[in-house]
C-alpha positions as a Python dict, from the first residue, in 0.01 Angstrom:
ca = {
    (1, 'V'): (0, 0, 0),
    (2, 'V'): (-264, 130, -236),
    (3, 'D'): (-494, -157, -196),
    (4, 'M'): (-473, -92, 218),
    (5, 'K'): (-542, 292, 170),
    (6, 'K'): (-858, 216, -89),
    (7, 'N'): (-1000, -32, 206),
    (8, 'M'): (-928, 223, 485),
    (9, 'W'): (-1097, 508, 273),
    (10, 'N'): (-1399, 246, 205),
    (11, 'G'): (-1450, 226, 605),
    (12, 'F'): (-1486, 631, 620),
    (13, 'E'): (-1785, 642, 316),
    (14, 'N'): (-2064, 608, 569),
    (15, 'I'): (-1921, 797, 920),
    (16, 'N'): (-2150, 833, 1194),
    (17, 'S'): (-2082, 885, 1581),
    (18, 'D'): (-1878, 558, 1593),
    (19, 'I'): (-1557, 555, 1339),
    (20, 'Y'): (-1564, 216, 1141),
    (21, 'I'): (-1229, 186, 984),
    (22, 'S'): (-1203, -148, 784),
    (23, 'N'): (-884, -287, 581),
    (24, 'D'): (-806, -662, 508),
    (25, 'G'): (-1024, -804, 716),
    (26, 'N'): (-879, -853, 1057),
    (27, 'K'): (-1098, -836, 1324),
    (28, 'D'): (-1092, -628, 1660),
    (29, 'A'): (-1153, -877, 1949),
    (30, 'R'): (-1278, -590, 2165),
    (31, 'N'): (-1568, -498, 1957),
    (32, 'N'): (-1580, -709, 1675),
    (33, 'E'): (-1486, -422, 1447),
    (34, 'L'): (-1207, -451, 1153),
    (35, 'Q'): (-897, -311, 1242),
    (36, 'A'): (-681, -70, 1074),
    (37, 'C'): (-365, -114, 1221),
    (38, 'I'): (-253, -474, 1215),
    (39, 'H'): (5, -549, 1501),
    (40, 'S'): (306, -801, 1456),
    (41, 'T'): (306, -1104, 1630),
    (42, 'L'): (720, -1124, 1725),
    (43, 'D'): (877, -1426, 1859),
    (44, 'V'): (1102, -1322, 2107),
    (45, 'D'): (1360, -1607, 2065),
    (46, 'D'): (1355, -1558, 1664),
    (47, 'P'): (1683, -1684, 1587),
    (48, 'I'): (1736, -1366, 1353),
    (49, 'M'): (1699, -1153, 1700),
    (50, 'M'): (1928, -1404, 1916),
    (51, 'K'): (2219, -1287, 1757),
    (52, 'F'): (2233, -983, 1906),
    (53, 'Y'): (2157, -1105, 2244),
    (54, 'K'): (2480, -1143, 2449),
    (55, 'K'): (2519, -1238, 2791),
    (56, 'M'): (2710, -969, 3009),
    (57, 'P'): (2879, -1049, 3337),
    (58, 'P'): (2774, -957, 3659),
    (59, 'V'): (2865, -600, 3754),
    (60, 'F'): (3079, -563, 4031),
    (61, 'C'): (3104, -207, 4152),
    (62, 'K'): (3465, -90, 4341),
    (63, 'G'): (3445, 85, 4647),
    (64, 'E'): (3193, 108, 4958),
    (65, 'K'): (2869, 46, 4926),
    (66, 'N'): (2575, 301, 5000),
    (67, 'W'): (2564, 419, 5385),
    (68, 'V'): (2173, 510, 5308),
    (69, 'Y'): (1912, 345, 5155),
    (70, 'V'): (1508, 379, 5157),
    (71, 'K'): (1259, 158, 5310),
    (72, 'N'): (889, 231, 5327),
    (73, 'G'): (935, 584, 5260),
    (74, 'T'): (1192, 644, 5530),
    (75, 'I'): (1535, 697, 5551),
    (76, 'Q'): (1767, 383, 5658),
    (77, 'F'): (2157, 356, 5738),
    (78, 'S'): (2325, 26, 5616),
    (79, 'E'): (2468, -194, 5880),
    (80, 'E'): (2789, -169, 5690),
    (81, 'A'): (2834, 170, 5753),
    (82, 'K'): (2735, 184, 6096),
    (83, 'K'): (2970, -65, 6182),
    (84, 'R'): (3259, 95, 6004),
    (85, 'H'): (3143, 469, 6037),
    (86, 'E'): (3021, 441, 6417),
    (87, 'N'): (2920, 791, 6467),
    (88, 'F'): (2853, 937, 6126),
    (89, 'Q'): (2610, 1167, 6070),
    (90, 'C'): (2422, 1329, 5736),
    (91, 'D'): (2247, 1634, 5592),
    (92, 'Y'): (1958, 1549, 5400),
    (93, 'Y'): (1829, 1771, 5062),
    (94, 'P'): (1532, 1730, 4914),
    (95, 'L'): (1535, 1774, 4522),
    (96, 'I'): (1297, 2004, 4392),
    (97, 'R'): (1185, 1960, 4041),
    (98, 'G'): (1124, 2242, 3792),
    (99, 'P'): (1084, 2492, 3634),
    (100, 'G'): (1052, 2272, 3331),
    (101, 'D'): (1182, 1926, 3284),
    (102, 'Y'): (1502, 2004, 3297),
    (103, 'K'): (1577, 2167, 3584),
    (104, 'F'): (1580, 2111, 3947),
    (105, 'S'): (1695, 2247, 4286),
    (106, 'Y'): (1780, 2141, 4661),
    (107, 'G'): (1528, 2248, 4934),
    (108, 'N'): (1649, 2369, 5239),
    (109, 'P'): (1881, 2115, 5417),
    (110, 'V'): (1765, 1849, 5718),
    (111, 'E'): (2071, 1865, 5914),
    (112, 'D'): (2182, 1572, 6077),
    (113, 'I'): (1889, 1329, 5965),
    (114, 'K'): (1789, 1056, 6202),
    (115, 'E'): (1747, 688, 6057),
    (116, 'G'): (1381, 620, 6047),
    (117, 'S'): (1284, 993, 5933),
    (118, 'P'): (1025, 1009, 5648),
    (119, 'L'): (1153, 1137, 5319),
    (120, 'L'): (1013, 1476, 5224),
    (121, 'S'): (1038, 1406, 4869),
    (122, 'D'): (1099, 1141, 4633),
    (123, 'F'): (1446, 1240, 4550),
    (124, 'F'): (1697, 1368, 4766),
    (125, 'K'): (2095, 1408, 4785),
    (126, 'I'): (2218, 1306, 5107),
    (127, 'N'): (2578, 1412, 5261),
    (128, 'C'): (2752, 1192, 5533),
    (129, 'W'): (3084, 1192, 5716),
    (130, 'D'): (3240, 1062, 6017),
    (131, 'D'): (3506, 1187, 6266),
    (132, 'K'): (3771, 1015, 6049),
    (133, 'N'): (3686, 1237, 5761),
    (134, 'S'): (3554, 998, 5540),
    (135, 'T'): (3238, 1095, 5326),
    (136, 'Y'): (2947, 976, 5134),
    (137, 'E'): (2745, 1193, 4909),
    (138, 'N'): (2479, 1007, 4674),
    (139, 'I'): (2139, 1092, 4513),
    (140, 'H'): (1871, 883, 4637),
    (141, 'A'): (1505, 812, 4510),
    (142, 'G'): (1214, 660, 4688),
    (143, 'I'): (807, 742, 4760),
    (144, 'H'): (749, 1040, 4983),
    (145, 'V'): (438, 950, 5168),
    (146, 'N'): (210, 1247, 5145),
    (147, 'T'): (-14, 1220, 5459),
    (148, 'T'): (-235, 1513, 5390),
    (149, 'I'): (-338, 1331, 5090),
    (150, 'K'): (-373, 1034, 5261),
    (151, 'E'): (-609, 1205, 5495),
    (152, 'R'): (-797, 1379, 5229),
    (153, 'L'): (-864, 1006, 5076),
    (154, 'K'): (-998, 884, 5411),
    (155, 'L'): (-1268, 1170, 5399),
    (156, 'T'): (-1362, 1086, 5012),
    (157, 'K'): (-1651, 864, 4969),
    (158, 'P'): (-1605, 590, 4687),
}
């Protein structure tokens, strides 16, 4: 460690606008300079590491599958839900992040949202029910397509 620190310090003796750090002679392929940090070459199949690997059985969730999913930035209703819950309807609540990293709130609901409706946010809560009192509530994620930004990009020259 002491030799490595001495070698690194020697690289700082003649500092100019380009910082040059030397150590034990390993070259940085990008600019042919000596590297200060040497990255380990690790074998992912090393027997020492393989003892920590354990194959897990597939996960099968109990209950009904999601009634709702996201496709190409739009709300979609699953075929199974449409068959099982013929006349169901859903309310969409956009999730609004902040203030800060650990807080969120829900925006104004879109009542009785229709299949194919565009997402209003990247995250949302959806509440669905049918006339037999079956319910579905979940938080989903997708990519909200911001048409304002897309229009602005059309006007911007590369």
